DRENKE-815128 format. One line per 4 residues: their letters; for each residue z, x, y of C-alpha. Coordinates in pm, 1 decimal, m for minus. Each point is the difference from the previous one (the first is absolute). Layout:
# DRENKE-815128
a> Z:X:Y ~ ...
This chain:
# DRENKE-815128
mtgr> 3656.4:4705.9:4028.5 ~ m170.2:m336.3:m11.7 ~ m282.3:m113.5:286.5 ~ 208.2:m255.0:140.6
vser> 294.1:266.2:98.6 ~ m264.0:293.4:142.2 ~ m100.7:m272.0:214.6 ~ 321.9:m25.8:166.5
sfee> 102.6:213.5:256.6 ~ 129.7:366.6:m92.1 ~ 378.0:m108.5:11.8 ~ m13.9:m301.6:m132.8
aiec> m196.5:152.6:m298.9 ~ 256.4:287.3:m82.8 ~ 277.0:m276.4:35.9 ~ m158.4:m198.9:m241.7
gllq> m85.9:291.0:m265.1 ~ 407.1:64.7:70.3 ~ 58.3:m384.7:m102.0 ~ m226.0:m92.4:m267.7
hgpd> 180.9:m46.0:m370.6 ~ 291.3:m172.4:184.6 ~ 141.0:m294.3:146.9 ~ m135.6:69.1:348.5
acag> m341.6:61.5:m88.6 ~ m243.4:m63.5:260.1 ~ m204.7:m395.8:m29.4 ~ m239.4:55.6:m210.4
dasa> 24.0:327.7:m110.9 ~ m133.9:43.4:m356.9 ~ 312.5:154.1:m125.3 ~ 240.4:m249.6:m124.9
lret> 387.0:7.4:m38.5 ~ 119.5:183.9:m248.9 ~ 235.5:m199.0:m268.7 ~ 142.6:345.8:m109.2
pppy> 49.2:323.5:171.3 ~ m312.9:294.0:m60.9 ~ 62.3:198.6:m297.5 ~ 271.8:239.3:54.4
gdtv> m133.8:337.0:166.0 ~ m330.2:m99.6:67.1 ~ m111.2:52.2:345.7 ~ m150.9:m437.8:92.7
pggy> m91.6:9.6:314.7 ~ 149.8:m272.2:206.2 ~ 354.2:m179.1:m47.5 ~ 140.2:35.6:339.4
rkrs> 158.4:m311.2:173.9 ~ m74.6:m129.5:368.9 ~ 257.3:45.3:220.1 ~ m61.7:m83.7:418.5
pedy> 89.2:218.0:303.2 ~ 264.5:m241.2:69.1 ~ 224.5:119.3:m322.8 ~ m16.5:328.3:74.9
dral> 341.2:94.0:195.8 ~ m104.5:265.7:296.8 ~ 377.4:114.7:14.8 ~ 7.8:47.3:m358.3
clip> m317.2:135.3:m90.8 ~ 8.3:m205.5:m376.9 ~ m72.1:m340.1:m85.8 ~ 318.3:m132.0:m32.4
rdvv> m17.7:m267.7:m278.6 ~ m204.6:185.9:m215.9 ~ 240.0:295.7:m1.5 ~ 274.1:m273.8:m90.7
dfil> m238.2:m172.6:m241.3 ~ m66.5:301.5:m187.4 ~ 347.8:125.7:m6.1 ~ 124.6:m377.6:m156.9
atqp> m296.2:7.9:m200.2 ~ 75.1:364.9:m195.3 ~ 379.1:76.8:114.6 ~ 175.8:m322.3:m9.2
kewg> 376.5:128.1:m133.1 ~ m14.5:297.3:259.5 ~ m86.6:m239.3:267.4 ~ 258.7:m223.4:m120.9
klkq> 265.2:265.9:58.5 ~ m98.9:66.7:297.2 ~ 37.6:m326.5:173.7 ~ 330.4:14.6:m109.6
hhga> 80.3:291.6:220.4 ~ m261.8:m180.9:282.0 ~ 48.3:m312.4:m47.1 ~ m203.7:m264.6:202.3
avmv> m135.8:305.5:192.5 ~ m164.5:203.5:m318.1 ~ m340.4:m66.9:71.6 ~ 37.2:135.5:411.0
qflk> 211.6:285.4:m122.0 ~ m259.2:106.0:m286.7 ~ m293.2:9.6:194.9 ~ 183.5:197.6:264.0
rlag> 96.2:262.6:m260.2 ~ m359.9:13.7:m145.4 ~ m133.7:18.5:379.8 ~ 168.6:294.3:66.0
eier> m0.4:206.5:m335.3 ~ m371.0:m55.5:29.4 ~ m2.3:172.8:370.4 ~ 264.6:280.9:m124.7
rgal> m130.4:88.9:m355.6 ~ m394.7:m180.0:65.8 ~ m153.0:m226.5:m212.4 ~ m136.1:225.6:m266.7
dvlr> 361.8:91.3:m159.9 ~ 133.9:m380.9:49.6 ~ m227.7:m114.6:m192.3 ~ m3.8:282.5:m239.5
qgik> 436.1:43.6:m29.4 ~ 80.3:m394.1:152.1 ~ 284.4:m18.9:221.5 ~ 410.5:m43.7:m42.2
dsgc> 190.5:m213.8:189.7 ~ 392.2:m117.0:m8.0 ~ 13.6:190.5:m332.7 ~ m341.9:m183.8:m154.7
kfrl> m342.7:152.0:m85.0 ~ m338.8:m154.4:91.8 ~ m331.6:84.1:m118.1 ~ m251.2:m85.0:238.6
ayfr> m267.0:27.6:m238.5 ~ m47.9:29.8:m419.1 ~ m232.9:262.0:m124.6 ~ m165.7:15.7:m320.5
pasg> 181.1:280.6:m232.6 ~ m138.1:241.6:m182.8 ~ 118.0:m155.7:m342.1 ~ 201.2:m225.2:m131.6
lnee> m169.3:m298.4:128.5 ~ 156.1:m304.8:m145.5 ~ 19.8:m427.2:189.1 ~ 272.6:83.4:234.6
trrl> m213.4:286.9:169.9 ~ m306.8:m135.8:m3.3 ~ 120.7:m353.8:137.9 ~ 232.2:243.7:279.1
haan> m377.7:165.6:77.9 ~ m126.9:m319.3:44.0 ~ 246.4:m162.7:237.6 ~ m163.2:265.3:237.9
lfav> m103.8:m213.5:298.2 ~ m324.1:141.6:217.4 ~ m76.4:m164.9:324.2 ~ m265.7:7.5:252.8
vrqi> 25.5:m113.3:370.8 ~ m291.5:m13.8:224.4 ~ 28.1:61.3:365.4 ~ 370.0:148.0:m17.9
ryse> 189.7:0.7:396.9 ~ 211.3:278.5:m114.9 ~ 182.4:94.1:395.4 ~ 299.5:m137.7:109.8
kndk> m144.1:83.2:341.9 ~ m321.9:m163.4:m25.8 ~ m291.2:m223.5:m179.9 ~ m240.7:278.1:m127.1
sldl> m80.7:m54.2:m338.7 ~ m122.5:191.8:m294.5 ~ m287.1:m97.9:m208.4 ~ 139.8:25.0:m366.7
vlll> 349.9:121.7:m141.4 ~ 95.9:m16.4:m357.6 ~ 318.2:m13.0:m146.3 ~ 176.5:48.2:m305.6
ngip> 378.4:m229.2:m63.7 ~ m32.2:m43.4:408.2 ~ m3.5:359.4:74.6 ~ m358.3:109.5:208.4
ifta> m154.1:273.6:m166.2 ~ m368.4:36.3:76.3 ~ m189.5:m147.6:335.9 ~ m334.9:0.5:78.7
elkn> m208.6:24.0:274.8 ~ m371.4:m199.1:m56.4 ~ m296.5:29.9:170.0 ~ m343.4:m108.9:m61.2
pltg> m348.8:102.9:117.7 ~ m111.9:m337.7:77.4 ~ 203.3:m53.6:245.1 ~ m70.9:370.6:170.7
qdve> 315.6:185.6:m170.5 ~ 39.2:203.6:m251.3 ~ 289.7:196.1:m172.2 ~ m8.0:296.2:274.0
dair> 72.8:m318.3:243.3 ~ 308.4:m95.2:m263.8 ~ 117.3:379.6:10.4 ~ m1.5:m1.5:325.0
qykt> 215.4:m308.8:18.6 ~ 225.3:137.8:m176.6 ~ 29.2:354.0:213.8 ~ 46.5:m176.8:352.4
drdp> 88.6:m313.5:m40.8 ~ 251.7:m26.3:m277.3 ~ 322.5:147.3:115.4 ~ 205.1:194.1:m230.4
repl> 314.2:m51.8:175.9 ~ m46.8:m376.0:m138.5 ~ 200.0:m31.3:m276.3 ~ m263.4:m80.9:m254.4
fayg> m186.1:291.2:80.6 ~ 309.4:248.5:5.3 ~ m93.5:253.5:m258.5 ~ 104.9:m117.6:m369.8
rcla> 8.8:m348.0:124.0 ~ m313.1:m73.6:m197.0 ~ m128.3:257.2:m270.4 ~ m380.5:m51.3:141.7
hfav> m220.8:m118.8:282.6 ~ m351.4:m67.3:m83.7 ~ m291.8:0.9:259.8 ~ m276.5:m193.5:m204.2
dpdl> m326.5:m150.0:28.5 ~ m292.6:m173.1:m226.9 ~ m100.0:366.9:m86.0 ~ 265.1:262.6:72.4
vyvt> 369.3:65.5:m93.5 ~ 217.6:198.8:167.9 ~ 356.1:90.6:m6.9 ~ 328.6:151.3:170.0
thlv> 404.4:m24.3:m61.3 ~ 121.6:91.7:315.3 ~ m131.2:m173.9:339.9 ~ 99.5:303.8:272.3
gpdt> m229.9:m145.6:276.3 ~ m304.2:173.5:102.4 ~ 115.5:310.5:m273.2 ~ m21.7:m246.2:m280.2
hflp> m198.0:130.5:m293.6 ~ m200.9:m215.6:m200.7 ~ m148.4:110.9:m373.3 ~ m294.5:m169.8:m156.0
fnqg> 63.1:m244.0:m269.8 ~ m352.6:m5.0:m153.3 ~ m164.0:m42.4:m331.8 ~ m267.4:283.4:120.3
kfgg> m369.6:m73.8:14.5 ~ m272.6:186.1:m207.1 ~ 178.7:331.7:22.3 ~ 128.4:m85.3:319.4
agnp> 233.2:m117.6:269.2 ~ 21.0:m398.8:m17.3 ~ m54.6:m316.2:m223.5 ~ m255.5:m65.0:m249.5
pvpp> m231.0:m336.7:150.1 ~ 71.2:m330.3:m129.8 ~ m259.3:m52.7:m256.3 ~ m298.8:m249.7:71.2
trkg> 137.2:m220.8:m262.0 ~ 373.0:m17.9:115.7 ~ 102.4:m131.0:324.1 ~ 343.2:121.4:141.3
yata> 85.7:313.0:185.2 ~ m20.0:358.4:m98.8 ~ 423.2:55.7:60.0 ~ 87.7:m285.7:m219.9
ylwe> 133.9:258.4:m246.0 ~ 253.7:m13.9:272.2 ~ 190.0:m330.3:m12.0 ~ m164.2:m96.2:m352.4
etwa> 120.0:355.0:m187.0 ~ 200.3:258.3:241.3 ~ 239.4:m336.5:104.5 ~ m15.6:m143.4:m331.9
rnsv> 380.9:m90.5:m49.2 ~ 69.1:206.2:m326.5 ~ m202.6:280.8:218.2 ~ 197.1:m27.2:293.1
ldli> 323.8:31.6:m199.9 ~ m145.9:314.1:m185.5 ~ m39.3:141.8:346.5 ~ 324.0:m44.2:128.2
rqfi> 170.3:134.3:m346.7 ~ m230.4:266.1:m81.7 ~ m208.7:114.2:311.1 ~ 156.4:m33.7:328.8
heve> 220.0:254.5:43.6 ~ 177.2:119.4:273.5 ~ 3.9:404.6:53.3 ~ 181.6:254.6:276.4
eede> m210.1:249.3:127.2 ~ 72.5:379.5:m75.9 ~ m119.6:262.6:217.8 ~ m182.8:346.9:m134.4
ggrk> 312.3:113.5:m146.9 ~ 85.1:m315.4:m167.2 ~ 252.1:m106.5:247.8 ~ 81.2:m357.8:64.2
tgkr> m114.2:m96.1:317.0 ~ 170.4:m356.4:33.4 ~ m284.3:m146.2:18.0 ~ m137.5:m285.5:m284.6
flif> m313.1:m176.2:m20.9 ~ m124.0:m318.8:m191.2 ~ m264.1:146.6:m307.1 ~ m224.9:m253.0:m59.8
pryq> m307.2:84.2:m240.0 ~ m382.3:m13.9:55.8 ~ m192.5:m216.2:m206.1 ~ m154.9:275.1:m183.0
qlda> 391.2:119.0:m106.1 ~ 107.3:m345.8:m109.8 ~ m320.0:m98.0:m174.0 ~ m46.2:365.8:m184.4
vrrl> 432.8:m33.7:m117.1 ~ m86.7:m344.3:m90.8 ~ m253.6:23.4:m207.9 ~ 113.8:337.3:m126.8
vtha> 322.1:m170.1:m111.9 ~ m164.8:m329.7:m179.3 ~ m229.9:198.7:m189.8 ~ 321.8:226.2:m109.1
rahg> 198.1:m344.7:m103.7 ~ m290.5:m87.0:m213.0 ~ m144.3:321.0:m151.0 ~ 348.9:166.0:m26.0
tgqr> m25.4:420.1:5.3 ~ m266.2:203.9:m122.6 ~ m267.5:m68.0:305.9 ~ m134.2:171.2:284.0
yliq> m74.6:m101.9:385.3 ~ m146.1:185.7:330.8 ~ 136.2:m113.9:328.0 ~ m239.8:138.7:249.7
hsag> 183.5:63.7:365.9 ~ m177.4:88.5:298.6 ~ 244.1:290.5:196.8 ~ 234.2:m168.5:190.8
sgks> m11.0:m352.4:m148.7 ~ 319.9:m13.4:m99.6 ~ m33.2:187.1:m372.6 ~ 406.2:136.4:m24.9
ftia> 68.1:m382.0:77.1 ~ m247.6:m158.9:m344.0 ~ 125.6:240.6:m176.1 ~ 375.1:m93.1:69.7
wlah> m68.5:m319.6:m34.1 ~ m109.8:23.1:m338.8 ~ 230.7:214.5:m152.8 ~ 282.6:m226.5:120.4
rlat> m187.3:m363.8:m159.4 ~ m86.2:193.9:m324.2 ~ 355.3:106.9:m29.0 ~ 107.2:m382.4:m25.6
lhda> m327.4:m114.3:m167.2 ~ 74.8:m227.7:m339.5 ~ m268.3:m79.6:m216.0 ~ m56.6:m370.1:m105.6
gdrr> 224.0:45.2:m299.4 ~ 315.0:132.5:270.7 ~ m12.0:341.6:m123.7 ~ m1.1:309.4:251.4
vfds> m357.2:113.1:38.9 ~ 70.7:361.4:75.2 ~ 333.4:195.9:m28.6 ~ m65.2:261.7:262.6
ivvi> m254.5:14.6:315.2 ~ m92.4:347.4:50.8 ~ m134.3:75.8:342.5 ~ m167.0:364.7:16.4
tdrr> m133.3:160.9:326.4 ~ m256.5:287.9:m32.9 ~ 181.5:216.6:252.1 ~ 289.8:260.8:m96.9
vldr> 185.8:m96.1:215.6 ~ 112.1:m415.9:m28.8 ~ m172.2:m178.7:276.4 ~ 296.6:m83.7:260.0
qlqt> m170.8:m346.0:148.3 ~ m81.9:m127.7:m403.1 ~ 346.3:98.3:m46.2 ~ 186.6:m160.4:269.1
tmrq> m238.7:m321.6:m25.5 ~ 96.3:m44.2:m370.2 ~ 357.4:59.4:61.7 ~ m42.0:m241.7:346.9
feqt> m170.5:m297.1:m226.2 ~ 340.3:28.5:m229.3 ~ 129.5:m291.9:m30.3 ~ 287.3:98.7:m288.0
lgvv> 190.0:304.8:49.9 ~ m79.4:292.1:m234.8 ~ m374.4:m161.6:m110.2 ~ m163.2:294.7:124.1
enid> 59.3:363.7:m127.3 ~ m183.4:259.5:229.9 ~ m39.7:301.2:m208.9 ~ m118.7:344.5:228.2
ttsr> 258.3:233.8:m168.5 ~ 16.4:129.8:m388.6 ~ m242.3:m103.8:m297.4 ~ 312.0:m136.1:m160.6
hlke> 97.6:m221.6:289.3 ~ m327.8:m170.4:m114.6 ~ 76.5:36.4:m374.5 ~ 351.0:m178.8:72.2
ales> m128.3:m267.3:206.2 ~ m280.6:m55.8:m278.9 ~ 280.1:1.7:m290.3 ~ 225.1:m213.6:175.2
gkti> m258.1:m250.1:69.8 ~ m31.7:12.1:358.8 ~ m170.1:m342.2:140.2 ~ m250.7:216.6:301.1
ivtt> m27.6:351.8:m22.3 ~ m186.1:189.3:298.9 ~ m104.8:356.4:m90.9 ~ m261.6:255.5:38.8
lqkf> m329.8:123.9:m249.2 ~ 147.8:296.0:m66.2 ~ 333.5:m73.6:m132.4 ~ m164.4:m126.2:m325.7
pvia> m93.8:295.0:m179.5 ~ 298.3:118.2:7.2 ~ 159.7:m293.3:m216.8 ~ m326.2:m82.5:m207.7
keig> 169.6:95.7:m336.4 ~ 341.3:m186.6:88.5 ~ m140.3:m337.4:119.7 ~ m126.9:m18.9:m378.5
elpg> 271.0:m135.5:m112.3 ~ 52.2:m286.0:185.1 ~ m237.4:m209.5:m242.5 ~ m62.0:m358.2:72.3
qrfa> 72.3:14.6:374.8 ~ m234.0:m202.9:188.9 ~ m75.1:130.0:373.7 ~ m217.3:m76.9:260.9
vivd> m175.4:331.0:199.1 ~ m134.1:m42.9:341.1 ~ m152.1:314.2:114.6 ~ m42.5:88.9:419.4
eahs> m290.4:159.7:49.7 ~ m161.7:m85.6:m314.4 ~ m326.3:142.6:100.1 ~ 153.3:399.5:46.6
sqsg> 200.4:m83.0:m352.7 ~ m260.0:m22.5:m232.2 ~ m11.8:363.8:m192.8 ~ 240.2:259.8:m9.6
estk> 299.9:71.8:m232.4 ~ 261.6:m223.9:135.2 ~ m238.7:m290.2:m76.8 ~ m121.8:110.3:m310.3
slks> 429.4:m10.4:m99.5 ~ 50.0:m306.9:192.4 ~ m279.0:m219.4:m207.6 ~ 99.4:197.4:m275.9
vla> 392.0:m104.7:43.3 ~ m111.4:m381.9:63.0 ~ m251.1:m57.6:m202.5
């Protein structure tokens, strides 16, 4: 970050970081307007558009102009069909339909699956495909419109404002309350503001309307996916500091903020699309008996989970099979989620030549009875039915799953010795093996069989 940016107010510095490299870049920024989009797939910061609070429709919880501009740029034929049905009221009717679908299904599902209106189907975001990249997918991906609004007035009841809102194709995805210790406030004040002054009955703060809410100061970041007043639970979204909590201090040779990774990396456009497509999930709570309770909640990765999975996937894409990795997790830090994210990412991983890197992903837990939490997490992160096969019965079932090329197989270490000889009949198959509790699975006949089979 340039010295000029670091001298601005914290809020303005974040906005300028998001706007850099785009047509609305802050005056005097060192970053120049790019004539061409950033390399496809790179997490280049910036490129957002600047929108004013007046652009936001408080009743619809949308920026109408951005929604329609995105649809016209990517799906003009479908829009033409819808216009034949609605006539001059097409824009009003479509926006009303979109707002209703987000209220009913949540922004995550709408962004992933799109909506239907009068027999017409519309996508509300274009994600990078796992394979089959071509010029048309590049064009559609580049058409995603990211915007930032400062001091947005979100309520129809009053003129209270929110520090920052990020939107994708006119749909709010993240909100942020920003505090600067230089003014006597810090991240705890931002958290307190969300809990006491942000009414969860307001449409923008309703569950599922936005994907995450961030409390940010120059040193720390916290995040939640569900505002419930004083009972709101925020989790840290920090890089870690010398093996502990917090963020590394800014080096003396660099100007900026310790939390700049949030807007320079996590909120980078391709990173956000990746979060929506691969990491943010809605899951349903289950009781001790495995019965669904009906209570649903959104999962947003912690920084170390996101960083670990992305680093490993990037390395595996470049170097292929035959590599070894170790991810260390402290108790209660979301190990099952990290395993699930990693398994699903590796299952669709393709190399630079558009070839699938792994034929099957085998997740192994060192328990004699398949861990229900891991089993449930793997299943709930499944976006395509049938991708995950939980093997908790016979070794023959495991053998059949491997032979048939099941995408993700979850099983116990104890199953492997029984079928060690038969697995040798699968030459050339490429496996990614994820071992839960690896520290307790380094010896014994089961581990020896596992290594011999998948060597």
